[in-house]
Each structure stands twice: as structure tokens, then as C-alpha cells.
NULO-103969 format. One record per residue (C-alpha): x, y, z. Coordinates in steps of 0.02 Angstrom, whole numbers, plus 32768, in hexadecimal, padded with zeros to 4 digits. Layout:
<sites>
XYZ ...
</sites>
This chain:
<sites>
7DD381C37E78 7D8181D47F04 7D8C819C7FC6 7D1381127FCE 7CF781188094 7D248156812F 7D38820C8173 7D6A825180CB 7CEC81E0806E 7CC9823A7FB9 7D5A82B27FB9 7DA282A57F09 7E4D829B7EF7 7EBA830E7E90 7F2D82CA7E05 7FC8829B7E20 803482C07D95 80C882377D8B 812281BF7D1C 80B881107D04 804B81457D8C 7FC280B17D82 7F2D80D37E01 7EDF80487E5D 7E2A80647E1F 7DA8807C7E8D 7D567FC57E83 7DFD7F817EB5 7E0C7FDB7F43 7D6E7FDA7F94 7D777F087F78 7E2B7F0A7FCC 7DE47F92805C 7D487F18806C 7DC37E7A808E 7E327EE080F3 7D987F18816E 7D997E7781B9 7E4D7E858203 7E487F4F821E 7E677FCF826C 7F047FE0821A 7F5D80748274 800A8089822B 8006806F8165 8086806D80F2 804280948031 80EE80557FC5 80F8809E7F0A 807680FA7F4B 805081627EAC 7FA681BE7EC7 7FB881727F77 7EF581437F6C 7F1180A77FDD 7F6680F7805A 7EEF818F8064 7E69810C8071 7EB580CA8105 7EC181778157 7E0681A3811C 7DC780ED817D 7E3080D2820E 7E81816D8236 7F458149824E 7FD981768209 802381568156 80CE815B810A 80B6814D8042 814E813C7FEC 818281557F26 821C81707EBC 81C382057E43 81C182C87E94 812F82F07E26 80C582627E90 8121828E7F36 80D483507F0A 802683107EE2 802C829A7F8C 804783367FF3 7FBF83A67F9A 7F3C83157FB0 7F8382F2806A 7F5683B0806F 7EB083AC8014 7E6A832C8080 7EA2837F810D 7F1B82D88154 7FB78336813C 7FF3830781F0 7FB3825A81E5 801E8237814F 80D282438125 8115822C8070 81D481FE802D 821F82097F96 828B816D7F82 82B780ED7EFA 828280437F4B 82F57FDA7ECC 83697FEC7F5A 83067F937FD4 82907FB28059 83087FA680F9 82F480658121 823D8060815E 827B801581F9 82B380CF821F 820E810881E4 817C80C48255 819380048236 814B7F818269 80C67FC081FC 80197F62821E 7FE67F778161 80577F8680CD 800C7FB48020 808C7F797F8F 807D7FB57EE4 810A7F957E5D 810A7FAA7DB3 80DD7F2F7D51 81427EA87CFC 81DC7ED17D3F 81D57E427DCE 81E47EBD7E60 817E7E427EC8 82097DAF7ED6 82787E367F27 82227E967F92 818A7E337FD3 82157DB08039 82707E618065 81D87EA480B3 81907E038101 82497DD68153 82797E7B8185 82007E8D8218 81AF7F1781B3 81077ECC81E7 80BA7EA18298 80AA7DF882AE 7FDE7E1F8296 800B7E9481FB 7FC07E88812B 80377EA180A6 7FB07ED08016 801E7EBA7F5D 7FD07EEE7ECA 80187EAC7E2F 800D7E7A7D70 7FBB7DC37D58 804F7D957D10 80D07DD17D86 81137D4A7DFD 810A7D5A7EB8 81327CE37F47 80A67C7D7F99 80F27C788042 81847CCA8093 81BF7C7A8146 81307C7781A4 80C47CF78142 80677CC080AC 7FEC7CF48011 7F407CDD8085 7ED77D117FF2 7ED47D447F46 7E5E7DB87ED5 7E5A7DCF7E13 7E247E607DCF 7E377E7A7D0C 7EFE7E787D02 7F277E9D7DAA 7F467E177E2E 7F287E5C7EFD 7F807DE87F81 7F7F7DE28029 7FFD7DA9808D 7FE07D898149 803A7D1A81CE 7FFC7C5681BD 7FCF7C5A8280 7F3C7CCC825A 7EDF7C4E81C3 
</sites>
């Protein structure tokens, strides 16, 4: 895996040893960021279920902001730290070992509201039905922010939550990417 664009373009990410880490493919990441470029820059980013951290690291490379990486696996967190050092982004990124099954309300104390949140929960466990509404109603996103949800095609997720809606959806094999934005922005 590599960084696709920005100040760290071409840098290779080190492997992240962790249970069930499912990296976002380069082609999917590139497509997501091509869509995000229309609304960027995003300078306060959260990468939830971070895994390799590729989404948050790509955002740092492109927009030079700050990123918070959250994952429940200690091996993943250690690998994220190594990648932040390797890319010389240690001062721009923070990481947190946290089980997200307890919710995401803690983000209020760690930089929220964010202008971009990546959510990539484990497939097949219906995480989206719990966490998407919590993120969108919990004032964790700026009003002009975007939630990018990566999920399995078969996993359910809400079409709208309050004034937020699934503004765009893309399909890449088994993977579905949904962009949630405020309805007024559409």
C-alpha cells in the first residue's frame, strides 16, 4: 500500500499486524479522495476502525491537517505509530486504543467536531446501524463535514439521520462507500 497523492505521494506504508485488518484497496481509496477533493480541504480528520490508517494518512498527505486514528487492536495501534513516524507525520497524527462497541461519544473530548470522519467497521456485524446515527446526531461532525462509511454491500446502514443523508454511494466489488452530508448542502 502506498500514499496516492499530496506531500507524501508514493510513500509505502509498513504492514500493520493485527487481527482481521482489511486494508482499503488503493483504487477504492483513490476514488474516495477524488470525490472528497470537491469539498476539501479537510484539516481535522478522524479515522475510526483505522486498521492500516491509510485513509487518515492519505488525508494528512493531501491536506496537512490533524488526524485521530482509533482502533481496538494494540498491534494495529503500534503499526500506526510506526507509519506516522515513517511518513514524518507524528506531530500531525494521534492514535487511540479504544473499543468502539462502547460508542463514539468520547470523540467530543478529542477534537470534535471533525470535518471528515472515516468509518470502516468490521463487515457483517451491523455496526453501521449503531455508529452512523451516533456520529451524525452527536455533534461529532462540522455542519459542513462529511462522514465516509466503508461497509460490505450486504450490511444495512441508514439512508438519512436527522438533517444528514446518504448523499452519494459507490460500489466496488463487495465494498460499498457512502458519503453522508447535511441535506442543505445538496
